[in-house]
C-alpha positions in Angstrom: 39.8 44.3 19.0 39.6 40.9 18.0 37.1 40.1 20.9 35.1 43.1 20.0 34.9 42.0 16.4 33.9 38.7 17.3 31.3 40.0 19.7 29.8 42.3 17.1 29.6 39.4 14.6 27.9 37.1 17.1 25.5 39.9 18.0 24.6 40.6 14.3 24.0 36.9 13.5 21.7 36.6 16.5 20.0 39.4 15.7 19.4 38.5 12.0 18.1 35.0 13.3 15.5 36.4 15.8 14.3 39.1 13.2 10.9 38.0 11.8 11.4 40.2 8.7 14.6 38.5 8.0 13.1 34.9 8.5 10.3 35.5 6.0 12.6 37.0 3.6 14.6 34.0 3.9 11.8 31.7 3.6 10.9 33.3 0.3 14.3 33.3 -1.0 14.5 29.3 -0.1 10.9 28.9 -1.7 11.8 31.0 -5.2 15.5 29.2 -5.4 14.1 25.7 -4.9 11.3 26.4 -7.8 14.1 27.7 -9.9 16.3 24.6 -9.4 13.2 22.0 -9.8 11.3 23.7 -12.7 13.4 26.3 -14.3 10.6 28.7 -14.6 13.0 31.9 -14.7 10.2 34.4 -15.9 8.0 33.2 -13.1 10.6 33.1 -10.0 13.4 35.3 -10.6 11.8 38.7 -10.0 10.7 37.5 -6.8 14.1 35.6 -5.9 15.9 39.0 -6.7 13.7 41.2 -4.7 14.1 38.4 -1.7 17.7 38.8 -1.9 17.7 42.5 -1.9 15.4 42.4 1.2 17.8 40.1 2.9 20.9 42.4 2.0 19.2 45.4 3.4 18.3 43.7 6.7 21.8 42.3 6.9 23.6 45.9 6.0 21.0 47.6 8.3 21.6 45.5 11.2 25.6 45.5 11.0 25.3 49.2 11.2 23.1 49.2 13.9 25.0 47.1 15.8 28.2 48.8 15.2 26.9 52.2 16.4 24.5 50.7 19.3 26.0 50.4 22.7 26.3 47.1 24.6 22.8 47.4 26.2 20.1 45.1 24.9 17.1 46.3 23.4 13.8 45.1 25.1 11.7 43.8 22.1 10.6 40.6 20.6 14.3 39.8 19.5 15.5 39.3 23.0 12.9 36.8 24.1 14.5 33.7 25.1 11.9 31.8 24.0 11.7 33.5 20.5 15.2 33.0 20.3 15.2 29.3 20.1 11.7 29.2 17.9 13.7 31.5 15.5 16.7 29.2 15.2 14.5 26.1 14.8 12.7 27.8 11.9 15.4 28.8 10.2 17.3 25.3 10.4 13.6 24.0 9.1 13.7 26.2 6.1 17.3 25.5 5.3 16.7 21.8 5.6 13.4 21.7 3.7 14.5 23.6 0.5 18.2 22.4 0.8 17.1 18.7 0.3 14.7 20.0 -2.6 17.4 21.7 -4.3 19.7 18.5 -3.7 16.8 16.1 -5.3 16.7 18.7 -8.3 20.5 18.4 -8.9 20.7 14.9 -8.9 19.0 11.7 -10.9 17.5 14.1 -13.4 15.3 15.2 -10.7 14.8 19.0 -11.8 16.1 21.4 -14.5 19.3 21.8 -12.2 20.2 18.6 -12.9 19.8 19.0 -16.5 21.9 22.1 -16.1 24.7 20.1 -14.4 24.7 17.6 -17.0 25.0 19.9 -19.8 28.0 21.6 -17.9 29.5 18.4 -17.6 28.9 16.7 -21.0 27.5 19.6 -23.8 30.3 20.6 -26.2 30.2 23.1 -28.7 32.0 22.9 -31.7 32.5 25.8 -34.7 30.9 24.7 -37.9 33.0 25.5 -40.8 32.2 23.0 -43.4 28.5 23.8 -43.6 27.7 23.4 -47.3 26.5 20.0 -48.3 27.3 20.8 -52.4 31.0 21.4 -51.2 31.7 19.1 -48.6 29.1 16.4 -48.5 29.0 15.2 -44.8 32.9 14.3 -44.1 33.1 17.9 -43.3 31.0 17.7 -40.3 32.9 14.9 -39.1 36.1 17.0 -39.8 34.9 19.8 -37.9 34.1 17.6 -35.0 37.2 15.8 -34.9 39.2 18.8 -34.5 38.2 19.4 -31.1 37.0 15.7 -30.1 38.5 12.7 -31.6 35.7 10.6 -32.7 36.0 6.7 -32.6 37.2 5.5 -35.9 34.2 3.1 -36.4 30.8 4.7 -35.6 27.1 3.2 -35.5 24.2 4.7 -35.2 21.3 4.5 -32.6 18.6 5.3 -35.0 19.2 7.4 -38.1 20.6 10.4 -39.5 18.6 13.4 -40.5 19.4 16.7 -42.2 18.1 19.5 -44.1 19.6 22.2 -46.2 18.8 24.8 -48.2 18.6 25.2 -52.2 22.2 26.8 -52.2 23.5 23.8 -50.5 24.1 25.5 -46.7 23.1 23.0 -43.9 20.1 24.3 -41.7 20.0 21.4 -39.5 20.9 17.8 -38.5 20.9 15.2 -35.7 22.4 11.8 -34.9 23.0 9.4 -32.1 26.0 7.4 -32.7 28.6 5.5 -30.7 31.8 3.5 -30.8 35.0 2.4 -29.2 37.9 4.7 -29.0 41.5 3.6 -29.5 41.7 2.5 -25.8 38.7 0.0 -26.6 36.3 2.4 -24.2 33.0 3.2 -25.5 32.1 6.4 -26.3 28.7 8.0 -27.4 27.8 11.3 -29.1 24.3 13.1 -29.4 25.1 15.5 -32.3 22.8 18.2 -33.2 22.9 21.5 -35.4 20.0 23.9 -35.7 21.3 27.2 -37.9 18.2 29.1 -36.2 19.6 28.5 -32.7 23.2 28.4 -33.1 26.2 28.6 -35.8 27.9 25.7 -33.8 27.5 22.1 -33.5 26.2 20.8 -30.2 27.8 17.5 -29.0 26.1 15.8 -25.9 28.9 13.2 -24.5 28.0 10.1 -22.5 24.6 9.5 -23.2 22.9 5.9 -23.0 23.1 4.5 -26.4 22.2 0.9 -25.6 24.8 -0.3 -28.2 24.5 -3.3 -30.4 27.2 -2.7 -32.7 25.1 -3.8 -35.7 26.9 -3.4 -39.0 23.6 -2.5 -40.3 23.8 0.7 -38.4 27.5 1.9 -39.8 28.2 5.5 -40.3 30.6 5.2 -43.1 28.5 4.0 -45.7 26.5 7.5 -45.4 29.7 9.5 -45.6 30.6 7.7 -48.7 27.4 7.5 -50.6 26.6 11.5 -49.9 30.4 12.1 -51.2 29.4 10.6 -54.7 25.6 11.4 -55.1 25.0 14.6 -57.2 22.9 16.1 -54.9 22.8 19.6 -56.4 21.9 18.3 -59.5 19.2 16.0 -58.4 17.1 18.7 -56.1 17.6 21.6 -59.0 15.0 19.4 -60.7 12.6 19.9 -57.9 12.9 23.8 -57.5 12.1 23.9 -53.8 13.5 26.4 -51.2 14.6 23.4 -49.0 15.5 19.7 -49.2 16.2 16.8 -46.7 18.5 13.8 -46.3 17.5 10.9 -44.0 19.7 7.6 -43.8 18.8 4.8 -41.5 21.3 2.3 -42.6 21.2 -0.9 -44.5 17.3 -1.4 -45.6 15.3 -3.9 -47.3 13.2 -2.6 -50.1 12.0 -5.7 -51.3 11.3 -5.9 -54.8 10.2 -2.2 -55.0 12.3 -0.2 -57.6 10.3 2.9 -57.0 13.2 5.8 -57.4 15.8 3.3 -56.1 19.3 4.3 -57.7 22.0 2.3 -57.6 25.3 4.4 -57.8 29.0 3.1 -57.9 31.9 4.9 -56.6 32.5 6.8 -60.1 29.1 8.3 -59.7 27.5 6.4 -62.4 23.6 5.5 -61.8 21.7 2.3 -62.5 17.7 2.5 -62.0 16.7 -1.1 -61.9 13.5 -1.4 -64.0 12.7 -4.9 -62.9 13.9 -6.3 -59.7 14.8 -10.1 -59.9 15.9 -10.1 -56.4 15.2 -8.1 -53.2 17.0 -4.8 -53.2 19.1 -4.4 -50.2 21.5 -1.7 -49.4 22.9 1.2 -47.4 20.3 3.7 -48.6 20.7 7.4 -48.5 17.3 9.5 -49.3 17.0 12.7 -50.7 13.3 14.3 -50.6 11.3 17.3 -49.9 10.4 17.8 -46.5 6.6 17.8 -46.2 6.0 16.7 -49.8 7.4 13.1 -49.2 3.8 11.3 -50.5 3.6 13.7 -53.4 7.0 13.5 -54.8 9.0 10.1 -53.9 12.2 10.6 -52.2 15.3 9.4 -54.5 17.0 6.6 -52.7 20.7 6.0 -53.6 22.3 2.7 -52.9 26.2 2.6 -53.3 27.3 -0.5 -55.1 30.7 -2.3 -55.8 31.7 -2.9 -52.3 30.3 -6.5 -51.8 29.7 -5.8 -47.8 27.4 -3.2 -48.7 25.6 -4.3 -51.6 24.6 -7.8 -50.1 22.4 -8.2 -47.1 24.3 -9.3 -43.8 24.0 -12.7 -42.6 21.6 -11.2 -39.9 19.5 -9.7 -42.8 19.3 -13.2 -44.9 18.2 -14.8 -41.6 15.6 -12.2 -41.0 14.5 -12.3 -44.9 14.2 -16.1 -44.4 12.3 -15.9 -41.2 9.7 -13.3 -42.9 9.4 -15.7 -46.0 8.2 -18.2 -43.1 5.5 -15.7 -42.0 7.5 -15.1 -38.9 7.3 -11.5 -37.4 10.1 -9.1 -36.9 9.6 -7.6 -33.6 12.2 -4.9 -31.8 12.4 -2.9 -29.0 10.6 0.0 -31.1 8.4 -2.2 -33.2 5.8 -4.9 -32.6 3.5 -7.0 -34.7 0.6 -8.8 -33.7 0.2 -10.7 -37.3 1.5 -9.8 -40.6 -1.3 -7.0 -41.1 -1.5 -5.4 -37.7 1.4 -3.7 -36.0 2.9 -0.9 -33.7 5.7 1.1 -34.3 7.8 4.1 -32.3 8.8 6.9 -34.3 11.7 9.3 -33.1 10.1 12.9 -33.2 12.9 14.6 -31.5 16.5 14.1 -29.4 17.6 16.1 -26.6 20.5 15.9 -24.0 20.5 11.9 -24.5 16.8 11.7 -24.7 14.6 10.8 -27.5 11.0 11.4 -27.7 8.7 9.3 -29.8 5.2 9.0 -31.3 3.5 5.8 -31.6 1.9 4.5 -35.2 -0.2 1.6 -36.1 -0.5 -0.3 -39.2 -3.6 -2.7 -40.2 -2.4 -3.5 -43.7 1.2 -4.9 -43.1 3.2 -1.7 -43.3 1.5 -0.1 -46.6 0.3 2.8 -44.5 1.0 3.5 -40.9 -1.4 6.0 -38.8 0.0 8.0 -35.6 -2.4 7.2 -32.7 -0.3 8.8 -29.9 2.0 11.7 -30.1 3.6 11.1 -26.9 3.1 7.9 -25.4 6.0 8.2 -22.7 4.0 11.6 -21.7 7.6 13.4 -22.1 9.7 10.9 -20.4 13.3 11.1 -20.6 15.8 8.9 -22.0 14.9 6.3 -24.7 12.7 3.4 -25.5 13.8 0.0 -23.9 10.8 -2.1 -25.3 7.6 -2.5 -27.1 4.8 -5.5 -26.7 1.3 -5.8 -27.3 -0.5 -8.7 -26.0 -3.6 -8.0 -28.1 -5.1 -5.5 -29.9 -6.1 -3.3 -27.2 -3.5 -4.2 -24.2 0.4 -3.3 -24.7 3.3 -2.1 -22.6 6.1 0.4 -23.3 9.6 0.2 -21.7 12.0 3.5 -21.0 15.2 3.8 -19.9 16.8 6.9 -18.3 19.8 8.7 -20.5 22.4 7.1 -17.9 20.7 3.8 -18.5 20.7 2.9 -14.6 17.0 3.0 -14.2 13.7 2.2 -16.2 10.0 2.3 -16.4 7.1 0.5 -18.0 3.9 2.0 -19.2 0.5 0.2 -19.8 -2.1 0.6 -22.3 -5.7 -1.0 -22.4 -7.0 0.8 -25.2 -4.8 0.0 -28.2 -2.0 2.6 -27.3 -4.2 5.7 -27.4 -3.1 6.3 -23.8 -0.5 5.0 -21.3 -0.4 5.2 -17.9 3.0 4.4 -15.8 3.0 1.0 -14.2 3.8 1.2 -10.3 5.9 -1.5 -8.5 6.5 -1.9 -4.6 10.3 -2.0 -4.7 12.2 -5.1 -3.1 14.4 -4.3 -0.8 17.4 -6.3 0.2 19.9 -6.5 3.3 23.6 -6.3 2.3 26.2 -7.7 4.7 27.2 -4.6 6.1 23.3 -4.1 7.1 22.4 -1.4 4.6 19.1 -1.9 2.9 19.0 -1.4 -0.6 16.4 -1.5 -3.7 18.5 -2.8 -6.4 15.8 -3.6 -8.9 14.6 -0.8 -10.9 14.8 -1.7 -14.7 11.9 -3.4 -15.9 11.8 -5.6 -19.0 8.7 -6.4 -20.9 6.0 -8.6 -19.6 4.9 -12.1 -20.9 2.2 -14.3 -20.2 2.1 -17.8 -19.0 -0.9 -19.8 -18.0 -2.9 -16.7 -17.8 -0.4 -15.2 -15.2 1.6 -11.9 -16.5 5.3 -12.2 -15.6 7.8 -9.6 -15.5 11.5 -9.3 -14.7 12.9 -6.4 -13.3 16.7 -5.8 -13.8 19.3 -3.2 -12.1 20.1 -1.4 -15.0 23.8 -0.5 -16.4 24.9 0.4 -12.7 23.7 -3.0 -11.2 26.1 -5.2 -9.5 24.2 -6.7 -7.1 24.3 -10.6 -6.6 25.9 -10.9 -9.9 23.5 -8.4 -11.5 20.6 -10.6 -10.5 16.8 -9.5 -11.2 13.6 -9.6 -9.3 10.6 -11.7 -10.9 7.1 -10.0 -10.4 3.9 -11.3 -11.3 0.2 -9.9 -12.0 -3.3 -11.7 -12.0 -4.9 -8.4 -13.4 -3.6 -8.2 -16.7 -0.3 -6.1 -15.4 -2.4 -3.5 -13.5 -0.8 -4.5 -10.1 2.3 -6.5 -9.6 3.5 -8.7 -6.9 7.2 -9.6 -6.1 7.7 -13.5 -6.2 11.4 -14.2 -5.9 15.0 -13.2 -7.1 16.1 -14.8 -10.0 19.8 -15.4 -11.2 20.8 -14.0 -14.9 21.9 -16.8 -17.0 
């Protein structure tokens, strides 16, 4: 009986593999499945995929029934030709390998929608949002709800900012921030925290994103929570009589001598509006505003005073202010100044699954006004900005790093930031002691010019460990359009 069963199974398999209709159906199935894994276009591909599955199942069922009823004699048709038997098996294997490799690529290194789906399964968490009224609970309720399911580090730092919107009755409608810190074991943790009432009633947490941590005290989260708990938000917004309001916090800010809508508030809620500023106004600032009307109605900017660590600039800020007075320019990975008047700045426009999306603005009057010159300079690239530099008013470079921080990219503009093109490099391969060849250098820094030659160090990203995490030096003689590998450089 067992031998008869095995014999029938073998005959069914051979019959399927030599059936042209089955091969065509299998090819359609593989093509549609790989397309869904790569692009995620369910509406375009799902129905064809389902039809191909129905076709394959029908052929399998029909062939199985036929083989069970059929006698041992062989049918004289195309499926019994020896040459076709080999050809059909080769075609089946080729289809399997082709689309199997495509699906694998879509599932790894953020190569397709499947990789995003797997990433979400691994790192996305949903938290029930109960304390969703800012009048009643401030922002403390948000972190209390999160801590019920996921214990956050006690000391949290922001990557960029915290932004929130709420209705006139105090109901929070949306917020997002990207924070990081060290847990009790000293291990670094990061959290992309988002909420959109129109999409879900729960808070969404994305774990293990690449935060590029600096542990800058100017980006502490604690002053935000404490300040919001004291601000009379309901009383303030009731004077504006709008349906929706916003709250934003960038950490410690230097307002210079500008006193417009600056409100100092102590721990008892007593407000002090400086009429004349005799010194620069610096503090952790929480701004309340009307979305879309920021230019018409100036936001209310609250600084919590009374804590000497919060109401005075840090050592880093003192140095920065001193440098500014000496006409030195303040450049970071998200802003670059060619002069006191001309500067460029990346603005966060959206965040999703550990990635940040930006627009690029330019100022010609020393930050008095900013104009958006490019709504998507990275062309939708996933990850976050790793650098921004302009060598003149036309030629500039942008750096990006993927969410895991193990790989980056460089973009070049020669029209002042209106458009950017990705810079391509010939990977430098190195041979390990075991004979394996690898290309470890995949995270470009920012180019710099020396004696008319552009230089660029390409590092190894967060996962690099080759030769002490060394870098590769590339040079360009055509202003960064093409690059040539020069040598390996030890990191200091």
